[in-house]
Structure formats: C-alpha cells, structure tokens
C-alpha positions as CSV (number, residue, x, y, z in Angstrom):
1,M,-116.5,141.6,22.9
2,I,-113.5,142.2,20.6
3,R,-111.2,139.2,20.9
4,S,-108.4,140.1,18.5
5,L,-107.1,142.0,15.6
6,T,-104.9,140.0,13.2
7,G,-102.4,140.7,10.4
8,T,-103.4,141.1,6.9
9,S,-105.5,139.2,4.4
10,L,-105.8,139.2,0.6
11,I,-109.1,137.3,0.6
12,E,-111.3,138.7,3.3
13,Y,-112.1,141.9,1.5
14,P,-112.5,141.5,-2.3
15,G,-109.9,143.6,-4.1
16,K,-108.4,145.1,-0.9
17,L,-105.6,144.2,1.6
18,S,-107.4,144.1,5.0
19,S,-106.8,143.6,8.7
20,I,-109.3,141.4,10.5
21,I,-111.2,142.2,13.8
22,F,-112.6,139.1,15.5
23,I,-115.8,139.5,17.7
24,S,-116.6,136.7,20.0
25,G,-120.0,135.2,20.7
26,C,-122.5,133.6,18.3
27,N,-126.2,132.6,18.4
28,L,-125.7,129.6,16.2
29,L,-124.1,126.3,16.8
30,C,-123.1,125.2,13.4
31,P,-121.3,121.9,13.9
32,F,-118.7,122.5,11.2
33,C,-117.7,125.9,12.5
34,H,-114.0,126.4,12.3
35,N,-113.8,129.1,15.0
36,P,-115.2,127.3,18.1
37,E,-113.4,129.6,20.5
38,L,-115.4,132.6,19.0
39,V,-118.7,130.7,19.3
40,R,-117.9,129.8,22.9
41,P,-116.0,132.7,24.5
42,D,-115.5,130.6,27.6
43,M,-112.8,128.7,25.7
44,L,-110.6,131.8,25.9
45,D,-109.2,133.5,28.9
46,E,-110.6,136.9,29.8
47,E,-107.3,138.5,28.9
48,F,-108.1,138.1,25.3
49,R,-110.0,141.3,24.9
50,L,-109.4,144.6,23.1
51,T,-110.9,148.1,23.6
52,H,-112.0,150.3,20.7
53,E,-109.1,152.5,21.4
54,E,-106.6,149.6,21.2
55,V,-108.1,148.6,17.8
56,I,-107.9,152.1,16.4
57,E,-104.2,152.3,17.5
58,E,-103.4,149.1,15.8
59,L,-105.1,150.2,12.6
60,I,-103.4,153.5,12.5
61,L,-100.0,151.7,12.8
62,R,-101.0,149.9,9.6
63,D,-101.8,153.2,7.8
64,G,-100.5,153.2,4.2
65,F,-100.2,149.4,4.2
66,I,-103.8,148.0,4.6
67,E,-106.8,149.4,2.7
68,A,-109.6,148.0,4.6
69,V,-110.8,146.2,7.8
70,T,-113.0,143.1,8.0
71,I,-115.1,142.7,11.2
72,T,-116.0,139.0,11.6
73,G,-116.9,136.5,14.4
74,G,-118.6,134.8,15.9
75,E,-121.5,137.0,14.9
76,P,-120.5,140.7,15.0
77,L,-124.0,142.0,15.0
78,L,-124.5,140.6,18.5
79,Y,-121.9,143.0,19.7
80,G,-123.6,146.0,21.3
81,G,-120.7,148.3,20.4
82,I,-120.6,147.5,16.7
83,V,-121.9,150.8,15.3
84,D,-119.6,152.8,17.6
85,L,-116.7,150.7,16.6
86,I,-117.3,151.2,12.9
87,Q,-117.9,154.9,13.3
88,S,-114.6,155.2,15.2
89,I,-112.7,153.4,12.4
90,K,-114.3,155.7,9.8
91,F,-113.5,158.8,11.9
92,E,-109.9,157.9,12.7
93,T,-108.8,156.2,9.5
94,C,-109.5,156.1,5.8
95,L,-110.2,152.4,5.7
96,S,-113.1,150.7,4.0
97,V,-115.1,148.5,6.4
98,K,-116.6,145.1,5.7
99,V,-118.9,143.3,8.1
100,D,-119.5,139.5,8.1
101,T,-122.9,138.2,9.3
102,N,-124.9,135.0,9.6
103,G,-128.1,136.9,8.7
104,T,-130.0,136.2,11.8
105,Q,-130.1,139.8,13.0
106,P,-132.0,141.8,10.4
107,R,-132.8,144.7,12.7
108,E,-129.1,145.1,13.7
109,L,-128.1,144.7,10.1
110,K,-130.1,147.7,9.1
111,E,-128.4,149.7,11.8
112,V,-124.9,149.1,10.4
113,L,-125.7,149.5,6.7
114,H,-125.0,153.2,6.4
115,H,-121.7,152.9,8.1
116,T,-120.2,150.0,6.1
117,D,-118.8,149.6,2.6
118,Y,-119.3,145.9,2.2
119,I,-121.5,143.2,3.7
120,A,-120.8,139.4,3.5
121,M,-123.5,137.0,4.6
122,D,-123.2,133.3,5.1
123,L,-125.9,131.1,3.6
124,K,-125.6,127.8,5.4
125,S,-127.7,125.5,3.3
126,S,-131.1,125.2,1.6
127,P,-134.1,126.2,3.7
128,S,-135.1,122.7,4.5
129,K,-131.6,122.0,5.9
130,Y,-131.1,125.3,7.8
131,L,-131.9,123.9,11.2
132,K,-129.5,121.1,10.8
133,A,-126.8,123.4,9.5
134,T,-127.1,125.8,12.4
135,G,-127.5,123.4,15.3
136,E,-131.3,123.9,15.4
137,K,-130.9,127.6,16.0
138,A,-131.7,129.7,12.9
139,V,-135.1,130.8,11.8
140,F,-135.1,131.0,8.0
141,S,-137.6,133.9,8.0
142,D,-134.9,136.1,9.6
143,I,-132.4,134.8,7.0
144,R,-134.8,135.7,4.2
145,E,-135.3,139.2,5.6
146,S,-131.6,139.8,5.8
147,I,-131.1,138.5,2.2
148,G,-133.6,141.1,1.0
149,I,-131.8,143.9,2.9
150,I,-128.4,142.9,1.6
151,M,-129.5,142.5,-2.1
152,S,-130.4,146.1,-2.2
153,L,-126.8,147.2,-1.5
154,P,-124.3,148.2,-4.2
155,A,-121.5,145.9,-2.8
156,Y,-122.1,142.6,-1.0
157,E,-121.5,138.8,-1.3
158,F,-123.2,135.7,-0.1
159,R,-121.1,132.7,0.7
160,T,-121.6,129.0,1.5
161,T,-119.1,126.6,3.1
162,M,-119.4,123.3,1.3
163,V,-119.8,120.8,4.1
164,P,-120.6,117.1,3.2
165,G,-123.8,116.1,5.0
166,I,-124.8,119.8,5.5
167,V,-124.9,121.3,2.0
168,D,-124.4,119.8,-1.4
169,R,-124.7,121.1,-5.0
170,D,-128.5,120.6,-5.1
171,D,-128.9,122.7,-1.9
172,V,-126.9,125.5,-3.4
173,I,-128.9,125.6,-6.6
174,E,-132.2,125.4,-4.6
175,L,-131.1,128.3,-2.4
176,L,-130.0,130.5,-5.3
177,R,-133.0,129.8,-7.4
178,E,-135.2,130.8,-4.4
179,I,-133.5,134.1,-3.6
180,G,-132.9,135.3,-7.1
181,K,-129.7,136.3,-9.0
182,V,-127.1,137.7,-6.6
183,K,-124.1,140.0,-7.3
184,R,-121.4,137.9,-5.9
185,Y,-121.5,134.4,-4.6
186,V,-118.6,132.5,-2.9
187,L,-118.2,128.8,-2.4
188,Q,-115.8,128.1,0.5
189,N,-113.8,125.0,1.1
190,F,-114.6,123.3,4.3
191,H,-111.6,123.0,6.7
192,S,-112.2,120.1,9.1
193,H,-109.0,120.2,11.3
194,K,-110.8,122.3,13.9
195,T,-114.6,122.2,14.3
196,L,-117.2,123.0,16.9
197,S,-118.5,119.4,16.8
198,A,-116.1,116.5,17.1
199,D,-118.3,114.6,14.6
200,F,-117.0,116.9,11.8
201,R,-113.4,117.0,12.8
202,D,-111.0,115.6,10.2
203,M,-114.0,114.6,8.0
204,P,-113.3,114.2,4.3
205,T,-114.2,117.3,2.2
206,Y,-115.6,117.6,-1.3
207,P,-113.0,117.1,-4.1
208,K,-111.9,120.3,-5.9
209,G,-113.7,119.2,-9.0
210,Y,-117.0,119.1,-7.2
211,L,-116.8,122.8,-6.3
212,E,-115.6,123.7,-9.8
213,D,-118.5,121.9,-11.4
214,T,-120.9,123.6,-9.0
215,V,-119.5,127.0,-10.1
216,S,-120.0,126.2,-13.7
217,I,-123.6,125.2,-13.1
218,I,-124.3,128.5,-11.2
219,R,-122.8,130.4,-14.1
220,D,-124.7,128.5,-16.7
221,M,-128.0,129.0,-14.8
222,N,-127.1,132.7,-14.5
223,L,-127.8,132.7,-10.7
224,A,-124.9,135.1,-9.9
225,E,-123.1,137.9,-11.6
226,E,-119.9,136.6,-10.2
227,V,-119.1,133.3,-8.5
228,V,-115.8,132.2,-7.1
229,I,-114.2,129.5,-5.0
230,R,-112.4,130.6,-1.8
231,P,-109.7,128.2,-0.5
C-alpha cells in the first residue's frame, strides 16, 4: 500500500527536484535497513495509507515546482497497483517517474519499464554475501536477471549502501567486475541511527576517505561511466 508522499528532494532523482512516494512492504530483511516501518507495515497504524487519487491531488498541487516523482519503499514492485499508479501520474501530470527496486522481482520489473523514465536498483553486496546482506532472503539469480534488464535501459543507476560487515571495497569491485561496466553507480553512506536489526543500530560507519578511495578505484578500473557518493 501507499504509506506516504513527502516533500521534495534534490538527490532522489538525478538532476531533478522530486517528491517521494513511499510504498510499504518488502520481501527482504536487510538488517541495516533504515526504513524498518516500511519493511514491517505492522509498525504503522492503518491510518497511514493514501489512495491513488490522493497522491495525484498532492502532485498536482506541486505543479510548477517539482519536476519528478520517485516511487520507493519497501519494495515498490510488490505493490499490485504500481503500474496503475504510474500510469495515473503520467496521465494527470507532466512529471518524470523514477522507481527504486531491490531487483528481486524481474517479472514485475519488465511490466513497469515502459511506463517509467528512470530505474534505480540496490546492489546489496557481492554474490557470496547476498544472503547475509538480505536476511537470507534474496536469490542472486533473480538479482542477475534484473541487472541485465536494467542495463539495457537508457537511464538507470545501481547503488550500494556501504555497511561495515556487509559490504566492503572488495565486494563492490567484485560485483562490478562481474556485471560489467554500468552507466551510473552510487555509493551510499550507511546511516545507523535507525535500523531493522538492533545489532546495526548506532554502529560506526566507514570514514569518508574510504568511500572516496573506493570511488577512485572504480573510476581507475573503468567499471562505471559515472560514480558518485550519496550522503
């Protein structure tokens, strides 16, 4: 279900000012997840729910200010109304639409491709650590299929949250070498103040220099056309 639509962001959609739609529910249990209330909808009251009509009304009110909308989660592709929601946004507004995904739903991913302008997919860790990174939930064959689908698109990004104990520089390099050169790759800082697992709460994060050095190595190895760090 649609949990909320929030404000504006300069970083969720590259180069565009966007509003964000949050979809609740996820099929993974990544221990470091910073949106536990979206992974476990029972953590929120039933009153936190929006209809498609309410979403469109909010977006129309922002006409002339925002340029895009990002649909995130949770895992948006688990939402049965995702295609209808995107089509409604496209019909009622002039906004570009970006969808975030964890890559575990390749069939549903194919269904939304022709309705979206941008796809962002999380890459949790190297293949050997994927089960650990996803709470023993992800099958990497599905991840690999989704990677192949997305790399055929004109506009996309892959991104990895740099979590100590889950993913390090070697994991990132291994992953990118395996899937091939990508258009845009984003390293995300891990925020540990709120996590799904208490074991990761307030855990020390990598120093800024570690991420910067990782970016330099990715560029030197020509593993991405563009690589950036997201705060």
